[in-house]
C-alpha positions as CSV (number, residue, x, y, z in Angstrom):
1,M,20.0,-6.2,11.9
2,E,20.4,-2.6,12.9
3,Q,18.4,-1.8,15.9
4,N,16.0,0.8,14.4
5,N,15.8,-0.5,10.8
6,P,12.6,-2.0,9.6
7,R,12.0,-5.5,8.5
8,I,12.8,-5.7,4.8
9,Y,12.1,-8.1,1.9
10,T,13.1,-8.8,-1.7
11,L,10.1,-8.4,-4.1
12,N,9.8,-9.7,-7.6
13,C,6.4,-8.8,-9.1
14,R,5.5,-11.3,-11.8
15,S,2.1,-9.9,-12.6
16,W,2.1,-9.2,-16.4
17,I,-0.5,-7.4,-18.5
18,G,1.7,-6.1,-21.4
19,T,5.0,-4.9,-22.5
20,L,6.8,-1.5,-22.7
21,S,6.5,0.1,-26.1
22,K,9.5,1.5,-28.0
23,K,8.3,5.0,-27.0
24,S,9.3,4.4,-23.4
25,V,12.5,6.2,-22.5
26,R,15.2,4.5,-20.5
27,V,17.5,6.9,-18.5
28,Q,21.2,6.5,-19.2
29,Q,23.0,5.7,-15.9
30,P,26.5,6.9,-15.1
31,K,29.3,4.3,-15.3
32,C,32.3,3.7,-13.0
33,E,35.5,4.8,-14.7
34,K,37.4,1.9,-13.2
35,C,35.2,-1.2,-13.6
36,N,32.7,0.3,-16.2
37,R,29.6,-1.0,-14.3
38,Q,26.4,1.0,-14.4
39,L,25.7,2.9,-11.2
40,K,22.1,3.0,-10.1
41,E,22.0,6.8,-9.5
42,E,19.0,7.8,-11.6
43,I,15.4,6.5,-12.1
44,E,15.3,3.7,-14.7
45,F,12.8,5.3,-17.1
46,S,11.7,8.8,-17.6
47,K,8.7,7.9,-19.8
48,V,6.6,4.8,-19.7
49,E,4.1,3.6,-22.4
50,L,2.6,0.2,-21.7
51,E,1.1,-1.9,-24.6
52,I,-1.7,-3.8,-22.8
53,D,-2.5,-7.3,-23.9
54,K,-4.9,-8.3,-21.1
55,Y,-6.3,-7.0,-17.7
56,N,-7.9,-8.9,-14.9
57,G,-8.3,-6.3,-12.2
58,E,-4.7,-6.3,-10.9
59,D,-3.6,-3.4,-8.7
60,W,0.1,-3.9,-9.6
61,V,1.9,-5.1,-12.7
62,S,5.5,-5.4,-13.9
63,S,7.2,-5.1,-17.2
64,S,11.0,-4.9,-17.9
65,G,11.5,-4.9,-14.1
66,L,9.4,-1.8,-13.6
67,L,6.7,-1.8,-10.8
68,M,3.5,-0.1,-11.8
69,V,0.4,0.3,-9.6
70,T,-3.1,1.5,-10.1
71,K,-4.0,5.1,-9.1
72,K,-6.0,3.6,-6.2
73,L,-3.0,1.7,-4.8
74,Y,-0.7,4.7,-5.4
75,D,-3.1,6.9,-3.4
76,A,-3.0,4.4,-0.5
77,L,0.8,4.3,-0.6
78,M,1.0,8.1,-0.4
79,Q,-1.5,8.2,2.4
80,A,0.6,5.7,4.3
81,G,3.7,7.8,3.8
82,I,5.6,5.3,1.7
83,K,9.0,6.8,0.7
84,G,11.6,6.0,-1.9
85,F,10.1,6.6,-5.3
86,A,9.0,9.3,-7.8
87,P,5.5,8.8,-9.4
88,L,5.4,8.8,-13.2
89,K,2.1,8.4,-15.1
90,V,1.9,5.4,-17.3
91,K,0.5,5.9,-20.8
92,K,-1.8,3.1,-21.7
93,V,-2.1,1.8,-25.3
94,P,-3.6,-1.4,-26.6
95,F,-1.3,-4.1,-28.0
96,K,-1.9,-4.2,-31.7
97,Y,-3.2,-7.8,-31.7
98,A,-5.3,-7.5,-28.6
99,D,-9.1,-6.9,-28.6
100,I,-9.1,-4.6,-25.6
101,D,-10.4,-1.1,-24.7
102,V,-7.8,0.6,-22.6
103,T,-10.2,3.3,-21.5
104,T,-11.9,0.6,-19.3
105,I,-8.6,-0.1,-17.5
106,P,-7.6,2.1,-14.5
107,D,-4.7,4.5,-14.7
108,F,-1.3,3.2,-13.6
109,V,1.6,4.9,-11.9
110,Y,5.2,3.8,-12.4
111,L,7.0,3.8,-9.0
112,A,10.4,5.2,-10.2
113,I,12.8,4.1,-7.5
114,L,15.2,6.8,-6.3
115,S,18.8,6.5,-5.3
116,P,20.7,5.4,-3.3
117,A,20.8,1.7,-4.2
118,I,21.6,-0.3,-1.1
119,R,24.7,-2.5,-1.0
120,N,24.2,-6.2,-0.6
121,I,26.1,-9.4,-0.7
122,P,25.5,-10.9,-4.1
123,I,23.7,-14.2,-4.3
124,A,23.4,-14.4,-8.1
125,S,27.1,-14.3,-9.0
126,D,30.6,-15.1,-7.6
127,Y,32.2,-12.3,-5.6
128,T,35.8,-11.5,-6.8
129,G,36.7,-8.3,-4.9
130,T,35.9,-4.6,-4.6
131,C,36.3,-1.9,-7.2
132,E,38.7,0.9,-6.2
133,G,36.7,3.4,-8.2
134,C,33.0,2.9,-7.0
135,N,33.7,0.7,-4.0
136,L,31.1,-1.8,-5.2
137,T,31.6,-5.5,-5.6
138,L,33.4,-7.1,-8.6
139,N,31.5,-10.2,-9.7
140,K,32.0,-13.2,-12.0
141,Y,29.1,-14.7,-13.9
142,N,27.9,-18.0,-12.5
143,E,25.3,-19.7,-14.7
144,E,23.7,-21.7,-11.8
145,K,23.5,-18.7,-9.4
146,S,22.3,-16.3,-12.1
147,Q,18.8,-17.7,-11.8
148,L,18.6,-16.1,-8.4
149,I,18.7,-12.5,-9.8
150,M,14.9,-12.5,-10.3
151,R,13.4,-15.4,-8.4
152,K,10.3,-17.3,-9.7
153,T,9.5,-19.1,-6.5
154,T,9.8,-18.8,-2.7
155,E,10.8,-22.4,-2.4
156,N,14.1,-22.9,-0.5
157,P,14.8,-19.1,-0.5
158,I,18.1,-17.5,0.1
159,H,17.7,-14.4,2.3
160,L,19.6,-11.5,0.8
161,Q,22.1,-9.9,3.2
162,V,21.9,-6.1,3.0
163,F,24.3,-3.5,4.4
164,S,22.7,-0.7,6.3
165,D,25.4,1.9,5.7
166,R,23.5,3.7,2.8
167,Y,20.0,3.1,4.0
168,E,18.1,6.4,4.4
169,G,14.7,5.2,5.5
170,A,13.0,4.4,2.1
171,D,10.2,1.9,1.9
172,I,11.0,0.8,-1.6
173,F,14.6,0.7,-3.0
174,D,17.1,-0.9,-5.3
175,F,20.1,-3.0,-4.5
176,T,23.5,-2.5,-6.0
177,D,24.0,-6.2,-6.8
178,H,20.5,-7.8,-7.0
179,G,17.7,-7.5,-9.6
180,E,14.7,-7.7,-7.3
181,I,13.3,-4.7,-5.5
182,G,13.7,-4.1,-1.8
183,V,10.6,-3.2,0.3
184,T,9.8,-2.7,4.0
185,Q,7.1,-4.3,6.0
186,K,5.3,-0.9,5.9
187,F,5.0,-1.3,2.1
188,L,3.7,-4.8,2.4
189,D,1.1,-3.7,5.0
190,V,-0.4,-1.4,2.4
191,I,-0.5,-3.7,-0.6
192,K,-2.1,-6.6,1.4
193,D,-5.5,-4.9,1.0
194,F,-5.2,-4.8,-2.8
195,N,-5.3,-7.2,-5.7
196,C,-1.5,-7.9,-5.9
197,P,-1.0,-11.4,-7.4
198,E,2.1,-13.2,-8.4
199,G,4.5,-11.5,-6.0
200,I,7.6,-13.4,-4.9
201,I,8.3,-11.9,-1.5
202,I,11.3,-13.2,0.5
203,P,12.6,-11.8,3.8
204,A,16.0,-10.1,3.6
205,E,18.5,-9.4,6.4
206,W,20.4,-6.3,7.6
207,I,24.0,-6.8,8.3
């Protein structure tokens, strides 16, 4: 671990209240000219519309890998100086088969994670080398390991090993070769006072 770097964790929020509608807009990411992999250099979505099926007072929810928080939790994150994201308002609409009044549900904010993505040693695929174009890892699909890209439990966890060379002090960030979000202890200290269920939080390691 780098001497001045904070404690970090992988986070997979599995709290679900609905799905993204077709009106949500995914941002096209640039691709490496050598290996053709998508480079995480832009926010993932520029417009988010959430079709809500149910709501039980959660302060954070996830859909399609996006982390969304209530306005109350967002305000607390801002007050604490949490860095690494751009806030985008989530448009709430009812799922067509749900008997729900979305006006009774608090407003949500999508935490659109900013670049750079932090390099890590892959745990969900087999490492085969380094691309000469983007200098990122070349990986081979491994069916057994692929289940680790978004973990469903903290049982027998593998601690993701994370390089510190591109870390710029963000409290929430993406990884180059991992599907879960990275967060600092500072981020976790804020959310502990809110209703944030079904979070798979596993310590990660600086190398």
